[in-house]
C-alpha positions in Angstrom: -1.3 -16.6 -10.6 -0.2 -15.9 -7.0 3.2 -14.5 -6.0 4.2 -14.1 -2.3 6.9 -12.5 -0.1 8.7 -13.4 3.1 8.1 -11.2 6.2 10.7 -8.5 7.1 12.0 -6.7 10.1 10.9 -3.2 10.9 13.2 -0.3 9.8 13.6 3.2 11.3 11.2 5.8 9.8 12.8 8.4 7.5 10.3 11.2 8.1 8.8 12.9 11.1 5.3 12.2 10.1 6.1 8.5 9.8 7.7 8.4 13.2 4.8 10.2 14.8 2.2 7.9 13.2 4.0 4.8 14.4 4.5 6.1 17.9 0.9 7.1 18.2 -0.2 3.7 17.1 1.9 2.0 19.8 0.7 4.5 22.5 -2.9 3.9 21.5 -2.4 0.2 21.5 -1.0 0.3 25.1 -3.9 2.6 26.2 -6.5 0.2 24.7 -4.9 -2.9 26.3 -4.8 -1.3 29.8 -8.4 -0.1 29.4 -9.6 -3.6 28.4 -10.6 -2.6 24.9 -9.6 -4.2 21.6 -6.3 -2.9 20.2 -5.7 -1.5 16.8 -4.6 -4.0 14.1 -3.6 -2.1 10.9 -1.2 0.8 11.2 0.0 3.2 8.5 3.5 3.7 7.2 3.7 6.0 4.3 7.4 5.6 3.1 6.8 8.9 1.2 10.5 9.9 0.8 11.5 6.5 -0.4 8.7 6.3 -2.9 9.6 9.8 -4.2 13.1 8.4 -5.0 11.7 5.4 -6.9 9.5 7.6 -9.0 12.1 10.2 -9.7 14.9 8.0 -11.0 16.9 8.8 -14.1 14.5 7.4 -16.8 11.8 9.8 -15.7 13.9 12.7 -16.9 12.0 16.0 -16.3 8.8 14.1 -15.6 9.5 13.0 -12.1 6.5 12.0 -10.0 5.8 13.3 -6.5 4.0 10.8 -4.3 1.6 12.7 -2.1 -0.2 11.1 0.9 -3.6 12.4 1.9 -4.7 12.5 5.5 -5.0 9.1 7.2 -8.3 7.3 7.1 -9.4 4.8 9.8 -11.9 2.1 9.1 -13.3 0.1 12.0 -14.1 -3.4 10.6 -13.1 -6.4 12.6 -14.1 -8.9 9.9 -11.5 -7.4 7.5 -8.5 -7.3 9.8 -7.3 -10.6 8.4 -7.8 -11.1 4.7 -7.7 -14.8 4.1 -10.3 -15.2 1.3 -10.8 -13.4 -2.0 -14.3 -12.6 -0.8 -12.8 -10.6 2.0 -10.4 -9.0 -0.4 -13.2 -7.9 -2.6 -15.1 -6.6 0.4 -12.1 -4.6 1.6 -11.5 -3.0 -1.8 -15.2 -2.1 -2.0 -14.6 0.1 1.0 -12.3 2.4 -0.9 -13.5 6.0 -0.1 -11.4 7.9 -2.7 -12.1 8.9 -6.2 -10.7 6.9 -9.2 -7.7 9.2 -9.5 -6.6 8.5 -6.0 -4.8 5.3 -4.9 -6.5 3.6 -1.9 -3.7 2.0 0.1 -5.1 -0.4 2.8 -3.1 -1.5 5.8 -4.3 -4.7 7.5 -3.0 -7.1 10.1 -2.5 -10.2 7.9 -3.0 -10.8 4.2 -3.3 -14.4 3.1 -5.4 -14.3 -0.1 -5.0 -12.6 -3.5 -6.5 -14.8 -6.2 -6.1 -17.7 -3.9 -5.0 -18.6 -0.4 -1.3 -18.2 0.5 0.1 -17.5 4.0 3.2 -15.9 2.6 1.3 -13.0 0.9 2.1 -9.5 2.2 0.8 -7.3 -0.6 -1.9 -7.3 -3.3 -2.9 -4.8 -6.0 -5.4 -4.3 -8.8 -3.9 -4.1 -12.3 -4.7 -1.6 -13.5 -6.8 0.1 -10.8 -6.5 2.2 -7.6 -6.6 -0.4 -4.8 -3.7 -1.8 -2.9 -3.5 -3.8 0.4 -0.4 -4.5 2.4 0.4 -6.1 5.8 1.2 -3.3 8.2 4.2 -5.0 9.7 5.9 -5.7 6.4 5.1 -2.2 5.0 6.9 -0.7 8.0 10.0 -2.9 7.5 13.2 -2.7 5.5 11.5 -3.6 2.2 8.3 -1.6 2.8 9.1 1.0 0.2 9.9 -1.6 -2.4 6.7 -3.5 -1.7 4.4 -0.4 -2.0 6.2 0.9 -5.0 5.9 -2.5 -6.7 2.2 -2.7 -6.0 1.7 0.9 -7.1 3.4 -0.1 -10.3 0.7 -2.7 -10.9 -2.0 0.0 -10.3 -0.1 2.1 -13.0 -0.3 -0.8 -15.5 3.0 -2.6 -15.1 3.4 -6.3 -15.3 6.0 -8.5 -13.7 9.4 -8.8 -15.4 12.3 -11.2 -15.1 15.1 -8.6 -14.9 16.7 -8.9 -11.4 17.3 -5.2 -10.8 13.8 -4.1 -11.9 11.2 -2.9 -9.5 8.6 -5.3 -11.1 10.7 -8.4 -10.6 8.5 -10.7 -8.5 11.2 -11.0 -5.8 12.0 -8.6 -3.1 15.7 -8.0 -3.5 16.3 -4.3 -2.8 16.2 -3.2 -6.5 13.8 -0.6 -7.8 14.9 0.2 -11.4 12.4 1.1 -14.0 13.0 1.0 -17.8 12.1 3.8 -20.2 9.2 1.7 -21.5 7.9 1.2 -18.0 8.2 4.9 -17.3 6.2 5.7 -20.4 3.4 3.3 -19.3 3.4 4.9 -15.8 3.2 8.5 -17.3 0.2 7.4 -19.4 -1.8 6.3 -16.4 -4.8 8.3 -15.3 -3.5 8.1 -11.7 -0.7 10.5 -12.7 -1.9 14.1 -12.3 -0.3 17.5 -12.9 -0.2 20.2 -10.3 -1.7 23.4 -11.9 0.6 25.6 -9.8 4.0 23.9 -10.0 3.3 21.9 -13.2 4.8 18.9 -11.5 3.4 15.4 -11.9 2.0 13.7 -8.8 0.1 10.7 -7.6 -2.3 11.0 -4.7 -2.5 8.1 -2.2 -5.1 7.7 0.5 -3.6 5.6 3.4 -6.3 3.6 5.1 -5.9 1.6 8.3 -8.3 -1.3 9.2 -8.7 -1.5 12.9 -10.7 -3.4 15.5 -11.6 -0.3 17.6 -11.3 3.5 17.2 -10.1 4.9 20.5 -10.3 8.6 19.6 -13.8 10.3 19.6 -14.6 11.7 16.3 -12.3 9.4 14.4 -13.5 8.5 10.9 -15.7 5.4 10.6 -16.3 4.1 7.2 -18.4 1.1 6.4 -19.2 -0.5 3.0 -20.4 -3.6 1.2 -20.4 -5.2 -2.2 -17.9 -6.9 -4.5 -15.2 -5.4 -6.5 -14.0 -7.6 -9.5 -10.4 -7.1 -10.7 -7.2 -8.7 -11.6 -4.8 -9.3 -8.7 -1.0 -9.3 -8.7 1.4 -10.7 -6.1 5.1 -11.3 -5.6 6.7 -14.6 -4.7 8.9 -15.7 -1.8 12.6 -15.2 -2.3 14.4 -18.5 -2.5 
């Protein structure tokens, strides 16, 4: 079943690395436009501080989870800038460069398919699994943290629920609560690791931007093929 979301306005970045990443994206886009080259499409917004809050709420007790973002990965693949078929979605997820214990978070231009075509879709995740894809503009907006946290919840094994204030409610409404039972499911996921030095639990996330052109010499280029079969989850448009 397909669930979708409305688009949202951009919000100010909370952390310096987020600000830097966005500014660099804009600058590179301008440079490319004036040089006559294709501009970037996907751009990365990590929302790390907001995600830390979601996964450190009261029901986690002493088992709070630190969301850790790995260095950005850039994949040049014009055909996957706009995901409008499940075939493209499978091809995108097949590009995932990280190990099974790392969440691969893809940022694309537009996302219109997740188990079927729907132009209101802005995020999609495997349940369970370690693949997520979101629209760059929405992820950088006011509800970006909630979107990524929700899709990460699916990776961690959570289903949709009807409770309005719950993170896994299929409507973006500014609420991110998790029940004790949901926290138990999350803590049982293989994506949750333990730091051997601090003994703190954490989840590693690899942010991956899909672009039309890589303007910086030496930037990482990753190519892949094949199909990735999985269950997809989406959220629906708010009435």
